[in-house]
N, CA, C and O of each residue as an XYZ file, in Angstrom:
500
protein
N      11.753     -5.462    -11.108
C      10.794     -5.089    -10.794
C      10.277     -5.767     -9.607
O      10.909     -6.822     -9.542
N       9.394     -5.696     -8.568
C       9.032     -6.154     -7.479
C       8.350     -6.875     -7.445
O       8.689     -7.570     -8.403
N       7.245     -7.476     -6.885
C       6.359     -8.472     -6.898
C       5.345     -8.357     -5.719
O       5.653     -7.758     -4.689
N       4.216     -8.903     -5.880
C       3.300     -9.043     -4.718
C       3.125    -10.289     -4.126
O       2.693    -11.126     -4.919
N       3.356    -10.768     -2.772
C       3.515    -11.747     -2.083
C       2.092    -11.919     -1.452
O       1.770    -11.142     -0.553
N       1.149    -12.969     -1.902
C      -0.154    -12.991     -1.157
C       0.480    -14.008     -0.242
O       1.436    -14.684     -0.621
N      -0.150    -14.142      1.200
C       0.414    -14.675      2.219
C      -0.788    -15.434      3.047
O      -1.576    -14.489      3.022
N      -1.352    -16.255      3.619
C      -2.347    -16.784      4.092
C      -1.634    -16.818      5.534
O      -0.552    -17.286      5.889
N      -2.548    -16.214      6.155
C      -2.508    -15.871      7.660
C      -2.931    -17.183      8.905
O      -2.456    -17.567      9.973
N      -4.220    -17.586      7.930
C      -5.245    -18.207      8.856
C      -5.823    -19.013      8.020
O      -5.397    -18.966      6.866
N      -6.769    -19.828      8.278
C      -7.661    -20.335      7.345
C      -8.895    -19.601      6.384
O      -9.487    -19.963      5.368
N      -8.948    -18.590      7.103
C      -9.877    -17.506      6.134
C      -9.216    -16.407      6.032
O      -9.920    -15.461      5.677
N      -8.009    -16.144      6.228
C      -7.088    -14.846      6.229
C      -6.058    -14.723      5.166
O      -5.170    -15.575      5.165
N      -6.045    -14.004      4.466
C      -4.893    -13.789      3.429
C      -4.520    -12.028      3.467
O      -5.309    -11.130      3.760
N      -3.082    -11.893      3.075
C      -2.969    -10.758      2.540
C      -1.832    -10.604      1.792
O      -1.090    -11.578      1.658
N      -1.545     -9.490      1.249
C      -0.501     -9.408      0.196
C       0.892     -8.263      0.729
O       0.661     -7.307      1.468
N       1.975     -8.508      0.326
C       2.901     -7.641      0.332
C       3.391     -7.225     -0.658
O       3.554     -8.112     -1.496
N       3.864     -5.798     -1.098
C       4.324     -5.492     -2.204
C       6.217     -5.461     -1.708
O       6.864     -4.849     -0.859
N       6.445     -6.168     -2.451
C       7.875     -6.351     -2.457
C       9.239     -5.639     -3.194
O       9.481     -6.080     -4.318
N       9.818     -4.972     -2.867
C      10.858     -4.320     -3.958
C      11.579     -5.274     -4.451
O      11.617     -6.346     -3.848
N      12.338     -5.083     -5.702
C      13.485     -6.475     -6.180
C      14.565     -6.189     -4.918
O      15.368     -7.121     -4.895
N      14.717     -5.648     -4.338
C      15.730     -6.019     -3.098
C      15.375     -6.477     -2.202
O      16.173     -6.783     -1.316
N      13.894     -6.728     -2.070
C      13.777     -7.807     -1.050
C      12.972     -6.874      0.414
O      12.574     -7.293      1.501
N      12.982     -5.905     -0.009
C      12.060     -4.976      1.065
C      10.467     -4.598      1.100
O       9.937     -4.106      0.104
N       9.850     -4.814      2.109
C       8.619     -4.710      2.137
C       8.390     -3.262      1.992
O       8.985     -2.511      2.765
N       7.269     -2.574      0.720
C       6.778     -1.508      0.509
C       5.907     -1.175      1.236
O       5.992     -0.275      2.072
N       4.589     -2.123      0.925
C       3.380     -1.802      1.561
C       3.203     -3.226      1.751
O       3.684     -4.244      1.255
N       2.172     -2.889      2.825
C       0.973     -3.869      2.854
C      -0.331     -4.148      3.148
O      -0.648     -3.317      3.999
N      -1.384     -4.949      2.885
C      -2.307     -4.956      2.555
C      -3.064     -5.179      3.838
O      -2.367     -5.463      4.813
N      -4.730     -5.081      4.060
C      -5.679     -5.325      4.965
C      -5.583     -6.952      4.964
O      -4.837     -7.588      4.219
N      -6.486     -7.525      5.949
C      -6.578     -8.856      5.609
C      -8.127     -9.162      4.658
O      -9.143     -8.483      4.809
N      -8.035    -10.000      3.963
C      -9.078    -10.808      3.153
C      -9.515    -12.129      3.413
O      -8.754    -13.044      3.729
N     -10.640    -12.221      3.292
C     -11.132    -13.474      3.732
C     -10.898    -14.838      2.472
O     -11.069    -15.989      2.874
N     -10.634    -14.680      1.462
C     -10.107    -15.228      0.439
C      -8.918    -15.087     -0.504
O      -8.235    -14.066     -0.590
N      -8.738    -16.171     -1.183
C      -7.313    -15.819     -1.994
C      -7.830    -15.146     -3.260
O      -7.023    -14.333     -3.708
N      -8.853    -15.254     -3.890
C      -9.349    -14.594     -4.686
C      -9.366    -13.092     -4.184
O      -8.699    -12.197     -4.703
N     -10.232    -12.935     -3.089
C     -10.318    -11.065     -2.743
C      -8.856    -10.373     -2.446
O      -8.672     -9.158     -2.387
N      -7.925    -11.314     -2.283
C      -6.556    -10.907     -1.930
C      -5.918    -10.220     -3.384
O      -5.389     -9.129     -3.597
N      -6.185    -11.233     -4.154
C      -5.694    -11.023     -5.594
C      -6.552     -9.851     -6.181
O      -6.054     -9.005     -6.924
N      -8.055     -9.847     -5.755
C      -8.415     -8.534     -5.786
C      -7.931     -7.143     -5.292
O      -7.998     -6.047     -5.849
N      -7.475     -7.466     -4.209
C      -6.737     -6.227     -3.970
C      -5.653     -5.900     -4.312
O      -5.328     -4.714     -4.262
N      -4.826     -6.838     -4.738
C      -3.367     -6.286     -5.626
C      -4.364     -5.684     -6.946
O      -3.964     -4.585     -7.331
N      -5.377     -6.121     -7.572
C      -5.751     -5.507     -8.758
C      -6.017     -4.126     -8.678
O      -5.738     -3.288     -9.535
N      -6.731     -3.891     -7.296
C      -6.930     -2.173     -7.023
C      -6.083     -1.673     -6.773
O      -6.226     -0.548     -7.252
N      -4.673     -1.763     -6.025
C      -3.408     -1.166     -6.243
C      -3.193     -0.991     -7.475
O      -3.243      0.199     -7.784
N      -2.949     -1.769     -8.410
C      -2.496     -1.452     -9.964
C      -3.549     -0.397    -10.733
O      -3.338      0.397    -11.650
N      -4.900     -0.747     -9.904
C      -5.825      0.308    -10.890
C      -5.428      1.884    -10.317
O      -5.690      2.775    -11.124
N      -4.904      2.262     -9.182
C      -5.249      3.185     -8.412
C      -4.066      3.843     -7.766
O      -4.074      4.800     -6.992
N      -2.767      2.969     -8.350
C      -1.432      3.776     -7.984
C      -0.861      4.918     -8.101
O       0.079      5.354     -7.436
N      -1.713      5.661     -9.375
C      -1.361      7.086     -9.848
C      -1.853      7.971     -9.147
O      -1.322      9.052     -9.404
N      -2.964      8.063     -8.031
C      -3.586      8.789     -7.441
C      -2.268      9.960     -6.756
O      -1.045      9.822     -6.752
N      -3.042     10.973     -6.283
C      -2.342     12.059     -6.015
C      -2.032     12.111     -4.410
O      -2.827     11.491     -3.704
N      -1.524     12.431     -4.109
C      -0.466     12.687     -2.498
C      -1.429     13.836     -1.722
O      -1.290     15.025     -2.009
N      -2.273     13.459     -0.863
C      -2.833     14.247      0.276
C      -2.154     14.206      1.547
O      -2.393     13.475      2.508
N      -1.089     15.282      1.385
C      -0.256     15.724      3.008
C      -0.745     15.822      3.911
O      -0.939     17.007      4.184
N      -1.124     15.104      4.674
C      -1.957     15.625      5.859
C      -0.888     15.821      7.134
O      -1.240     15.926      8.308
N       0.418     15.845      6.676
C       1.499     16.321      7.582
C       1.508     18.160      7.601
O       1.803     18.820      8.598
N       1.119     18.727      6.277
C       1.321     19.821      6.491
C       0.144     20.576      7.786
O      -0.771     19.953      8.324
N       0.418     21.687      7.983
C       0.015     22.364      9.343
C      -1.858     22.852      8.775
O      -2.822     22.774      9.537
N      -1.921     23.237      7.576
C      -3.564     23.580      6.821
C      -3.742     22.706      5.626
O      -4.425     23.049      4.662
N      -3.070     21.494      5.718
C      -3.228     20.326      4.404
C      -5.228     20.814      3.802
O      -6.135     21.112      4.580
N      -5.286     20.766      2.935
C      -6.712     20.819      2.418
C      -6.931     19.175      1.469
O      -6.369     18.665      0.500
N      -8.128     18.758      2.448
C      -8.110     17.277      1.944
C      -8.515     16.935      0.407
O      -9.479     17.504     -0.105
N      -8.010     16.313     -0.059
C      -8.547     16.181     -1.718
C      -9.735     15.269     -1.852
O      -9.929     14.184     -1.305
N     -10.600     16.037     -2.819
C     -12.230     16.124     -2.943
C     -12.615     14.663     -3.032
O     -13.761     14.321     -2.742
N     -11.901     13.978     -3.338
C     -12.234     12.244     -4.135
C     -10.924     11.184     -3.801
O      -9.757     11.324     -3.435
N     -11.672     10.235     -4.087
C     -10.374      8.791     -4.154
C     -10.435      8.325     -5.794
O     -11.343      8.507     -6.605
N      -9.448      7.824     -5.924
C      -8.427      7.359     -5.171
C      -7.394      8.564     -4.799
O      -7.299      9.589     -5.474
N      -6.700      8.313     -3.726
C      -5.770      8.946     -3.542
C      -4.660      8.492     -2.237
O      -5.191      7.796     -1.371
N      -3.464      8.761     -2.066
C      -2.524      8.528     -1.301
C      -2.805      9.756      0.254
O      -2.886     10.984      0.266
N      -2.866      8.994      1.108
C      -2.709      9.676      2.449
C      -1.449      9.669      3.147
O      -1.182      8.526      3.517
N      -0.433     10.654      3.518
C       0.710     10.999      3.802
C       0.553     11.483      5.264
O      -0.060     12.528      5.477
N       1.085     10.762      6.283
C       0.541     11.409      7.380
C       1.758     11.047      8.639
O       2.855     10.511      8.486
N       1.229     11.463      9.674
C       2.041     11.034     10.925
C       1.549     10.250     11.686
O       0.384     10.606     11.863
N       1.867      8.995     12.490
C       1.456      8.733     13.373
C       1.273      9.329     14.927
O       1.791     10.400     15.248
N       0.574      8.616     15.751
C       0.705      8.797     17.216
C       1.901      8.598     17.864
O       1.896      9.147     18.966
N       2.907      8.032     17.607
C       4.267      8.010     18.100
C       5.206      8.921     16.940
O       6.430      8.805     16.874
N       4.602      9.611     16.269
C       5.705     10.584     15.517
C       6.404      9.921     13.981
O       7.345     10.411     13.357
N       5.715      8.832     13.671
C       6.505      8.237     12.835
C       5.860      8.509     11.344
O       4.631      8.541     11.288
N       6.585      8.698     10.179
C       5.673      9.287      8.942
C       5.062      7.772      8.328
O       5.701      6.721      8.383
N       3.745      7.912      7.762
C       3.304      6.853      7.228
C       2.725      7.237      5.987
O       2.584      8.435      5.742
N       2.272      6.112      4.942
C       1.390      6.148      3.887
C       0.400      5.170      4.046
O       0.599      4.155      4.713
N      -0.716      5.427      3.441
C      -1.547      4.513      2.570
C      -2.135      5.258      1.145
O      -2.077      6.379      0.638
N      -2.706      3.998      0.837
C      -3.441      4.283     -0.949
C      -4.849      3.981     -0.412
O      -5.010      2.997      0.310
N      -5.899      4.805     -0.741
C      -7.614      4.526     -0.648
C      -7.945      4.502     -1.745
O      -7.624      5.424     -2.495
N      -8.811      3.267     -2.252
C      -9.227      2.933     -3.099
C     -10.487      4.335     -3.933
O     -10.741      5.439     -3.452
N     -11.053      3.719     -5.293
C     -11.898      4.650     -5.307
C     -13.219      4.705     -4.282
O     -14.015      5.644     -4.274
N     -13.298      3.627     -3.493
C     -14.255      3.410     -2.892
C     -14.277      4.082     -0.985
O     -15.035      4.028     -0.016
N     -12.913      4.676     -1.342
C     -12.772      5.076      0.105
C     -11.809      4.117      0.795
O     -11.045      4.484      1.688
N     -11.901      2.617      0.243
C     -11.034      1.512      1.750
C      -9.765      2.034      0.957
O      -9.514      2.556     -0.130
N      -8.984      1.531      2.302
C      -7.701      1.487      2.484
C      -7.183      0.072      1.709
O      -7.589     -0.935      2.289
N      -6.481     -0.153      0.680
C      -5.795     -0.880      0.396
C      -4.183     -1.052      0.359
O      -3.706     -1.971     -0.307
N      -3.576     -0.406      0.881
C      -1.965     -0.828      1.009
C      -1.580      0.686      2.079
O      -1.704      1.905      1.965
N      -1.045     -0.318      3.148
C      -0.362      0.474      4.512
C       1.489      0.523      4.032
O       2.261     -0.221      3.427
N       1.552      1.655      4.616
C       3.450      1.491      5.006
C       3.914      0.995      5.930
O       2.954      0.459      6.484
N       4.874      0.781      6.558
C       5.797      1.082      7.580
C       5.583      1.872      7.948
O       4.661      2.489      7.413
N       6.422      2.615      9.429
C       6.602      3.604      9.618
C       7.991      4.262      9.218
O       8.935      3.496      9.023
N       8.182      5.654      9.081
C       9.192      5.882      8.634
C       9.643      7.194      9.991
O       8.773      7.712     10.692
N      11.242      7.548     10.121
C      11.472      8.428     11.126
C      11.643      9.874     10.262
O      11.587     10.960     10.839
N      11.848      9.753      8.868
C      11.594     11.200      8.328
C      10.499     10.926      6.915
O      10.230      9.967      6.192
N      10.169     12.049      6.997
C       8.779     12.651      5.588
C       9.379     11.943      4.617
O       8.879     10.941      4.107
N      10.619     12.490      4.276
C      11.386     12.295      2.671
C      11.202     10.667      2.311
O      10.950     10.239      1.185
N      11.390      9.820      3.571
C      11.014      8.660      2.821
C       9.884      7.770      2.805
O       9.681      6.741      2.160
N       9.166      8.413      3.686
C       7.820      7.872      3.344
C       7.435      8.361      1.959
O       7.172      7.412      1.221
N       7.322      9.539      1.382
C       7.524     10.066      0.191
C       8.264      8.768     -1.046
O       7.770      8.149     -1.988
N       9.381      8.798     -0.545
C       9.913      7.501     -1.668
C       9.465      6.450     -1.181
O      10.065      5.517     -1.714
N       8.691      6.070     -0.414
C       7.961      4.681     -0.191
C       6.747      4.954     -1.671
O       6.966      4.279     -2.676
N       5.774      5.752     -1.681
C       5.116      6.046     -2.258
C       5.284      6.180     -3.698
O       4.440      5.910     -4.552
N       6.942      6.808     -3.949
C       6.923      6.694     -5.584
C       7.762      4.972     -5.741
O       7.931      4.496     -6.864
N       8.166      4.288     -4.599
C       8.681      2.984     -4.928
C       7.225      2.000     -5.087
O       7.279      0.899     -5.636
N       6.125      2.485     -4.607
C       4.868      1.573     -4.745
C       4.416      1.923     -6.322
O       4.156      1.064     -7.165
N       4.380      3.325     -6.526
C       4.305      3.488     -8.048
C       5.178      2.906     -9.263
O       4.791      2.705    -10.414
N       6.736      2.637     -8.600
C       7.450      2.073     -9.734
C       7.180      0.558     -9.745
O       7.500     -0.108    -10.730
N       6.779      0.175     -9.006
C       6.327     -1.651     -8.504
C       4.886     -2.309     -8.777
O       4.566     -3.487     -8.938
N       4.044     -0.983     -8.769
C       2.709     -1.628     -8.899
C       2.188     -2.277     -9.714
O       1.109     -2.815     -9.468
N       2.813     -2.414    -10.937
C       2.459     -3.618    -12.160
C       2.823     -4.683    -11.661
O       2.264     -5.621    -12.230
N       3.670     -5.082    -10.659
C       4.255     -6.300    -10.718
C       3.576     -7.480    -10.546
O       2.452     -7.500    -10.045
N       4.254     -8.635    -10.977
C       3.222    -10.021    -10.796
C       2.853    -10.452     -9.600
O       3.285     -9.780     -8.663
N       2.135    -11.439     -9.317
C       2.077    -11.929     -8.076
C       2.243    -13.193     -8.051
O       2.039    -14.062     -8.898
N       2.714    -13.225     -6.784
C       3.437    -14.889     -6.120
C       2.435    -15.102     -4.951
O       2.131    -14.264     -4.102
N       1.973    -16.395     -5.063
C       1.393    -16.795     -3.889
C       2.252    -17.630     -3.080
O       2.557    -18.734     -3.531
N       2.806    -17.167     -1.642
C       3.710    -18.335     -0.876
C       3.468    -19.115     -0.567
O       2.429    -19.411      0.024
N       4.747    -20.049     -0.982
C       4.227    -21.794     -0.653
C       3.879    -22.540     -2.273
O       3.849    -23.733     -2.576
N       3.673    -21.466     -3.016
C       3.398    -22.077     -4.384
C       4.302    -21.588     -5.405
O       4.771    -20.455     -5.288
N       4.612    -22.362     -6.445
C       5.434    -22.278     -7.567
C       4.630    -21.525     -8.603
O       5.112    -21.298     -9.713
């Protein structure tokens, strides 16, 4: 199983990465103002990962009527990405860009497989 790694960017900026057992980063959070808020963000991923996928790459995609949900989309440079939105519509996890849509879909599945992982705080045991 993977792990969530919480890192401190600056005095009042924390974020987390969900890292697979092979060391690959599956997804990254937004910045949080405190360690406890970053832990809360992890909890939000753990509560919302089961959501359905809204495939925004389809020509006539229909938006899902509510959150939580995954959004699968193509960015401005033609890479495929995903993001997980919580019940309140806030983005709680973003992916890197993938050259193939199938790879982005596999990324979502990897998050789902690793969503209940433990938290590690970088620099602490």
